[in-house]
N, C-alpha and C positions, 0 to 999 in steps of 0.2 A: 800114917799119923799126920794129922793136919798141922800145918805150920802157922804159928801166930803171926799175924801181919798188922801193920799200922799204916796210916796214910800220911803222905807228905804233900803239902801244897806247893806246886810248881808255878812260879810267877814269871811271866814273859819279860824279856828285856825291854827297855824303853825304846820305842821307835818314833821319831819325830813325825807329827802329823797324824798319827794313828788314833782313830776314834775308839772309845771303849768297846771291846768285844770284837774288833777287827782281827782276823786271823793273820798273824805276821810271821808264822813259822810253825815248827813242830819240834818235839823233844822226845827222847826215849830214856829209859832207866835200864842200866846194865848191872848185874850182880858181879861178885868177885870172879865167877867163872865165865864172865863175858856173855852170860845168857840174858836175853831181853826180857824184862819184867813188864814192860808196858810202853806204849807210844801214845802221845797226846798232842792235840793242837795247842799252839801258843797264841793266846788272845791278848790284845792290848789291855792293860790295866785290869787284868783278870788272873785268877789262880785256878788251877785244876788239880784235884787230888789224884795221887797215884799210890796204889797199895804196894808195900815192900815188906819183906820178912822182918820181924822184930830182931833188932841188934845186927841186922845185915848191913854191911857197908857197901854202898852202891854209888855208881857214877851216873850223873845226869848230864847229858850233852844234847845239843839241839842244832837246828839249822834254820836260817832265815835268809831270804834274798836281799834283805835290807842291811844286814850287818853280820859279822862273824861272832858266833855265840861262844862264850867262855864256859868250858865244862866245870862241874862242881861236884864234890863228894857229899853224900848225905848218909845218915845212919837211922835205920828204922827204930822208932821209939824215942829217939833223941832229937831228931830234926823235925820240927813241925812245919816249917816253911823254908823254901829255898828260892831266892830271887836270882834269875839268870841275868847276866850282864854281857855287854859287848866285849869281845876280846881286844886287848890293846894292840895296836900296830907296832912294828919295830921302831918307827919314827917317834911314836908317843913314848915308848918305854925307854928309849935312849936319850930322848930330849934333844936329839940332833936336828939340824936344819937341812932340808933338801937343797941340793945345788941346782935344781931345775930353774929355768927361766919362766917368768909369768907369760901367759898367752892371752890374746884378745880374740873375741869371736862375736858372732851375732846370731839372733834367733828371729825367725819370721813365722807368722801364722797364715796358712792358706785355708780357704774355705771353698767348698764345692757348691756352685750355684744351682738353682733348679734346672737350668738348661744343660747341666753337666760340666760346665767350664770351671776351672780352678782360678780363683782370684786371690790376690794378697789382701789380707785384712789390715785394718788400722791397728797399730801396736796396742792401742788402749783396749782393744777387744780381748787381749790376753789377761788383763787384770792380774798383774804380778803381785805376789805377796812375799814378804821377807826377802832374803837374798837370792833364793833359787826356785821359788814356787811360781808356776804358771797355771792359770785356769783357762780351760777351753770353753767357748760359748755354746749355748744351747741352740745350735742351728745346723745340724746335719754333719756330714763328713768333714773332717779337719785334718790338717797336716802341720806338724811342727818341724820346721827346717832349721838345721844348725850348720853354721859355716864359720869360716875365719881362719886366719893363720895360714899354715901350709897344708891344711886339710881340705878334702873335697866336701862339698855340702851334702848333708844326709837328711833325707825326709823320713819322718816317722808318722804312720797313721795313728790317730789318737781318738778315743771315745769322746763324744760330745759331753759337755757339762762335767768335766772331770779335772782333778788337780794333778799336776805333774811336777817333778823336780828335775833339775838339770844337774847331772853328776859328772864331775870331771873324769875323763878317761885318757889322760895324756900319755900314759904308758902303753896304751893299746893302739892297734892299727886301724880300727874301724871308725874312728872319729875323735874330735876334740872333746865332745860331751855326749853323754848317754841320757836319753829321755826315759824317766821312770815314773809310774803312777805313785801318788802319795798313799802309802799304806793301804793298798787295795787287796782284799782277801783273795781275789782271783789271780793277782800277779804272783802270789806265793806258789800255787800249783803249776802255773805256766812256766816259771823259772825252774821249778823242780823237774818238770817234764823236759824242758830244753837241755838241762844238765844231766839227765838220766838218773835223777834222784827219785826213783819210783816209790821207795818206802815213805819218804816225806810227802810225796804227792798223794798217796793213798790215805794218809792220815787227814789231810785237809779236805780231800774229796768227801770223806764220810760226813763232815760237817754239813756240806751242801745237801746231802740226801736226808740227814737226820733232822735238819732244822729248816723247814720251808721259809721261815722269815728272812733267811740270808739270800734267798734267790731274788733275781731281778737286777743284780749288778752285772753288767755285760761281761767283764773279764772273768768273773767267777763262773757264770753260766757257761761261757764258751770253754773255759778250762776243763770243766767236767765232761763236756761233749768230746773234746779232743782226747782226753784221757781214755774214754771208752773206745774211740776209734783206734788209737794207737795200740790198745790191748787186743783189738779185734773182737770186742765184746758187743755183739749185735743186739742182744737183749737189753743191755744197759743203755746203749745209744738210742734204741727205740723208745725206751721209757723216758729218756731225757727229752726226746722230740715231742712226746705227748705232753709232758709237763710244761715245756716252753711254749708250745702252740705258736701263735702268730705275734708274740710279744715284740719281736724285733722287725716286723715287716716294714716299717717306715724308718728304720735305724740303719746306720752304717754296718752294724753287726749282722744284717740280713744276708750279706754275702757269705759270712761264715756259716749261717744256718743252711744256706743253699749247698755249701760244701758238704755239710753233714748229711743233708738229704741225698746228695749224689752218692756219698759213701754207703749209706743205707741201701739205696736202690741197687748199687752194684753187688753188695754182699747178699742181697735177697734174690738176685737174678731178675730184677724188674727193669728190663732194658729200655723200655719206652720211658719210664719215669727217669731213668738215668740220663737218657738222651735229652729229655726235657730240662732237667736241672742243669746239665752242662751247657745247653743252648742259652738258658737264661743267664748263666754266669758269663758266657762269652758276649752276650748282648749288653750286659751291664758294663763291660770294659773296666771293671774294678777288681781289686784284689781283696782277699780277706783281711780283716782287722788284725788278726793274730797270725804270726809267722807260721805257726803249726798248720794253719789252714792252707797257706800257700804251698807248703811242702806236701801236704796231703793230696792236693789237687795235682801237683806235678808228678807225684810218685804213683798214684793209683787211678786217677780219674780222667786224665787228659786223653787216654785212648780207650775205646770200647773194645771188649773182647771179640775174638774172631767169630764166635757163635752168635753174636748179636746181629739181628737183621734191621735194627732200628736205624734211623738217620744218624750220621756220624758227625757231631759238632766238635769233636775233640781237637781237630786241627785249628779251628778258630780260637778255641780256648787256649791252646798251647801258644799261639801267636801273641795272645794277651799276656800270658804268664812269663814267657821266656825272658823278656828284658828285665823284669823285676827280679827273677831268680839270679840272673847274672850280676845284678848290682846289689844284692842283699848281704849285709854284714850279719854276724851272729846277733840275734835279738829275739825276745819273746813277742814284742809287737812288730808288725810288718814294717821294716825299714829298708831303705835303698838309697844309694848315692844318686843324686839328681840335682840339676839346676832348676827343674820344674817338675811338679808332681806327676805330670803326664809323660815325662821324658826320662825314665830311669837309664842311667849309663854307668858302667863300671868305673869310668874315669871322667866325670863331668869337669868342666873347666873350673879352676880356682878363680875366685873373684873377690874384689874388695867388697866391703859392706854395702849391700843394696839398700834401696829406699824402703820405707815402711818396715824397718826392723829395729830390734832393740840390741844394743851392744852389751856384752858381758866380759868379765875378766876372770881368768883362772890364776890364782895367786901362786907364789913360788912353792908352797907346800903341796901343791897339786891336790889338795883336799877342799880348798875353799874357792867358791865361785860366787861372784857378785854381779847381779844385773844392774846396769846403770839406768 
């Protein structure tokens, strides 16, 4: 006997800076027996219908890399729309004041010149907006470097022409501030992949395959490729490579594409193609934009199999990658502690605010950061 169903519109929680339609997370509906009735992507300023049994009382809960989502109960036939919201923190609910001290820091923008050298850019190139937003210029590879206080400076590779927020991480060991993209659809599956949230990553990945119009955003494109590689899905990774083509040939993301090419060549047993991709990666002397690519190269591609008779460039690539791996904190974007982008070190020297940088201040509540 068929069960009568009705649909409930699920509305994504508000994420600052998210353009309408941007994927900012995923949600699922569970019935009273904890059975999953459906999973859907959460899009900024959009609602998505989910079918649930009539009169069934269900739980809607979700996940987002930008905020903690508050679960909510709905009833089929009685609830037409449910708006998810951010879960309140303990500090917000109690109204108490944190006893932490404020912290000062600085941010610098580095750019890679045509000759391959990294130089510090004028702070005005960052075009800060609001209290925490930084824009990267349209001019090739870039690094945002964060330092200050008792912390070691951390460099983060960032896509060109993108918006980023500085998020305080005073209670964590990896640095004073975390660099995050402003509501980027690709950051959602990348964070899900990093945290092992495969179910949420799958939901967002389907959007990329079903809607060609969302393609062309570097982090979203790369997230789909790395999800296929992590699963060992050779067919899906090959399809991704055909769809992407040479879109990123003159972009910082081209290093990530080469990493995917090397993974495909290894899985297909194409040893000459693998050697060629690894040699190009070693010659570039650069790391992937996404930390998943750095791990992929280190785990699977820096050594050729014994049965290969092709030239062996793995040692040269390993020499390039090892310093970055030793200096990398947990992050979706490639990050490493360093005083200079070409000199990753596990413990670079702490230093006072350097020239050509912008100062910022993390307030006592450890949730507020202001760029001066």
